[in-house]
C-alpha positions, 0 to 999 in steps of 0.5 A: 467515501472511497470508491474502486476506480477500474477493473473486476469491482469498478464502482464499489464504494468502500467505507473508510474508518471515521475520524482523524486517524486515517486520511484515505488516498483521494480519488485523484492521486489514487488514479495518478498513482494507477496510471503510473503503475498500471503495466505493473499490477497484472500478475503481481504481488501487491502488499499495501502498508497503513491500509486504511479502508484498503481502498489501494490493494483493493483496487490494486486487486481489481486491476488484476494483481495476483494477490494483494496483502494488506497490514493495518494495526488499528482495530477500527480500521481492520473491521472496515477492511474486513466490511470491505472484503465482503463488499467485493465478496472476496470473504475467505478468499486467497486473493487477499489477506490482512495482518492485523499487526504493526508493519515491523511486526508484519514485515518480519513476520512475512520476510521470515517466511522469504515472501516476496512483493512486486509493489509494496505500497506505504501510506503512513501518517504524513507526520511518522513518513521520515521514521515508518520509511526506515524502518520499512526500507531497513527491513524490507532490505534486510529480508530481501522482499522486493521481488526483481524489478519489484518497487516501494511506492511512498505517499507522503505531503510535499514538505517532507524530505525523502532521501535520494538512498535509503537502506539500499533502496534508490529513489527513481520518481516522484508525482506531486498532487497538491499536498500529496507526493508519490515517491517511487524506490527501486533496488 
């Protein structure tokens, strides 16, 4: 079961969808990720794509993000996200919102509204990373959704070939944790 590592919701045990359709980020990878971005999270606009249980976005909120948006298409996973939001007592809060839509639909909706994010995290099924990375970066670039100095972070497996540049975003760093890699992109 995923848990909130630190911050105002520290120690909260979160639910995760059952089955193999989602793969929660391990605590080791989550701790490493937030160690790298710890100075970027406070007061940020944080977007969690392919949110699964919502644990990455909830961790960001726990660590001081101003606002978190979670995008998850699966009805089962979205129900888990709602329960996890209730668990940390943020039902109806304007600090967190959930889009139960495809990532493309949600990005288009938010892009048309002129929304910008400091940190965008994406963790699609590993087999879909190349296609989803292309789709997400195109929409982010088309709608200019990254705030100045903002970053896109993609979680993927070590066998996935990630380009140096994609749709105007440059790969600036990759960190490996066993079979999992976290890759950072900036404009």
